[in-house]
N, C-alpha and C positions, 0 to 999 in steps of 0.2 A: 441426353448429353450433360456432362458435368458442367457446373458453373465455375467460372474462374474470376479472380480479382487480383489486382496488383497494387502495391503501394508501400509506404514506409510504416513500420509497426508503431503503433501508439499503445499505451497501457490499456488493458481491458477496461471497458466501462461497464457499470453494473447498477442495477436498481433492485429494490425489494419488491417482489410481486405477490401474488396470492399465496396465502399461508407462509409468508415471509421466505418464499423460495427466490433465490437470486436469479435475475435475468441478465445474461451476459451478452456483450457485443465486442467484436474485435475490430477497432477502427484502423483503417489503412489510409494514411495521408497521401495526397497527390505528390508525385515525384517529379512532375514537370508542369509547365504552365498550361498545357493542354489537358492534363489529367484532372480528376475530381476526387474528393475524399469519399471513401466508401466505408461502410460499416456492415460487418457480417454478423447476423444473428446466430449465436452459438448454441443456445439451448435446443433448437430444433435439429441440430446436427449430432446430438448425442445418440450413439448407437450406429452412426454412419461413418463412412470413410472420409477422412480429411487429410489433405496433403499440403504441406507448407514448404516452399522452396526459397532459400536465401540466394540472392543473385550477386553476392560478393560486393555489395555497394552499401556504404553507410554515409549518411549526410546529417550533419549537426542539426538538431531540431530547433536551434536558436538562430544560427546564421546561415545554414544551408551548405556550409563548406564540407567538401568530401573529407572523410577521415578514415584511416585504416583501423582505428580502434575507437570504440565508444567509451566515453568517460561519464561518470555520474548518470548512467542510464540515458544516453542519447545525445551527449554533447561532444564537440571537438575539444582538444586540450586547451586552446586559448580561451574558449568560452567557459570551460570548467574552472579555469584559473581566475576569471574575472567576475563571474555572476554570483550574486548573493545566494541564489537558490542552490548553488553547489558548494557553499562554504561549509566548513566543519561544524559550525554551530547549528546547521540543519539536522545533523545527526546527533549532536549533543547540545540541546537547547539551553541547558544551564550555562553554556559558554557564550550566549548571545552578547554581542558587544555594540549593539545599536546605540545604547545610551552613552557610550564612550565617544561617539562620533566617528567610529572606524568601520561602519558597515560598508560593504562593497557598493551597494546600491541603496542609499537611504530611503528613497521613495518606495522601492520594492519592499523594504523592511517595514515601512509604515503600513503598507497594505496587507502584508502577510504575517508579520511577527508582532506588531504592536496592536493586535486585535484579540478579541476573546478566544480563549482556548479551553478545551476540556481535558481533564485528567480522568481516565477511566480504568476499570478492571475488565478484563476479557478472558474468555476461555478459548485458547487457540490450540497449541500443543499441550498446554497446562494453564494454570492461573498466571496471568501477567498484568502488569501495569503499562499504560501507554498514554500518549497525549495526541491531540489533533486540534486543528482550527475548528471553530464553531460551524464553518461551512462544509466540513468534511465528514459529517455523520449522516448516514452509517457507512459511507464509502470507505473510510479508513479501516473499519472493522472487517468489511468484506475483503478488502485487499490483503488483510492479514489472515484470512481464513477463520475468523472467530465464529464460533457457534453460539456464543452468548456474550453480551456486553452490557456494561452499566456505567454511565457517567457518574462520578462521585464528587468532582469539584469543577467549578467554573472559575477561571482566572482571567486577568486583564491582558496579559502578554505571554508570548512564547517563553521568555526567560522565566517567568514565574511558574509556568507549567513544568518547565524542566526542573526547577528546584523542588517542587512537590513530588515529581516523578522519582528523582534520585533518593528522596527521603523514603518513599515506599519501596524502592528497589533494594533497600537494605534487608527487606523481609520477604519479598517475592521477586520473581524474574521479570525482566523487561525485554526479553527476546522470545521469538517464536522458533521452535525446532520445526523447520519446514518439512522434514521427512516424517516426523511423527504426525504433524498436522494433516499430511496427505494419506495417512494410512486409515483414516476413518474419523467418525465423530467421537469426541471425548465424552466421558461420562459427565452428566450435568453437574454443575457447581452452584451452590447457593451463594451467588455473588453479593447479595445484600448482607448475608451473615458474615462473609469475609470482610466486607467493608466495615462492619461494626467492630470486628476484631482488630483491623489494621489501623483505622483512623486514630484511636487513642494512643497508639504507639508512636505517632508522629506529631502529637500535639505541640511539643516543644519546638519542632521545626516550623510548624505552621505559625506559631506565635512569633518566631524570629522573622518570618516572611512578612507577617502583618506589621511588625514593628518597622521594617524597612520600607515597605511599599504602601502601607495604609491598611486599616482594618477591613476594608471592603475588597482588598486585592484578591482574596481567596474566598469563594462562596461555596459552602457545603450544599450539595444537592440531595434531593429525595426523589429519584427517578425510578421508573420501572425497568426491569431487565428486558433487553431486546434479544429475542431468539432468532437465529439466522439458519436457514436451511439451504444446502447447496445442491445443484443439479448434477448428481453423481449416480450413475447406475451401478458402478462397481468400483471399489477401491483396490489398489494394488497391495500385495503383501510384501513385495520387495520393490523399493524405490530406486530407479535409475533415471538420471536426467539427461535430456538432449541439450546440445550446444551447437547453435548454427555455425560457429567458427570451426568446429570439428566435423559436424554432420550437417551439410547444407540442405538436405532433404529430410524432413520429419513427416512421417505419414503413418496411417493406421486407423483403427477404429477409435473414435473419440468416446471415452467412457464417462467423461464428466469434466467439470470445471470447479476449482476451489481456490480461493485467494486470487492470485494472478497466474495460476497454473492450469494449463490444459493437460488432462490426464488421458493418455493413450493406453492401449492394451500392453504396449511394450516399453512404456516410460512416460516421463512428464517433461514439460518445458515451461519455464517461467517467462511469459511473454514480456513482462515489464523490463526484464534484464536486457532484452534485445530491442528496446525502443530505438527508432531511427534506422533499423536494418530494413533494406528494401527486399520485400518478399512477394511471391505470388502464392495465392491460395486456390486450391481446387477442391470442390466438394460436390 
């Protein structure tokens, strides 16, 4: 008999296991007071049939209000408009305005933005620069589908990380081409050598940041490269994506998981995009 589960989608959770192979779970939040949160172990389902059905219900993950459309990956419009975690500075950290006293939620900002962040190089669809809170490694790299990652700077705030990132982004990309990422593992990159080449090119920008925020605001790191392997039995040569809004039933043989994507024999679906969608899973 097939096993079934029902709940509201949450982003895939993941941990590095043996040989740095990512172990994935699909959490489904309870959708009523009688329900309970469930978590589906996904690695064991690779090569097997998996069916996901959207029940045309979305509830804001912050306030629980029903919403016809999900904003900022799981919120209703009023929450999206008022929560600090949905502000534009989350996407563009160099525009952080906490120090100006205009943060939507100053306490949230203290906990999430006014803390140590890392600036890193990674190999996703190509060489890129990125940032993340100190608590989000290696989760951030896994979410982006990185096969290699190297922290190169530690900074004191999200704003500072954004300033370093945009300096490096003048020379390398800061976005992931998700289609290319899902077509297979990239060729290995010598990230340490790339860092040696890039850092001298932003010395002037680093000096300006130090002058503004203090000499210890940006700390150069000497870390080892982290290699990440994904549980994929077969990559697709042509990438098409599923959308619960257009196709409420997504099913087929699960070929693997990479980043936040489930890879089926006939397409892929970004589960994080559909956070707060109420679905049932059968496997």
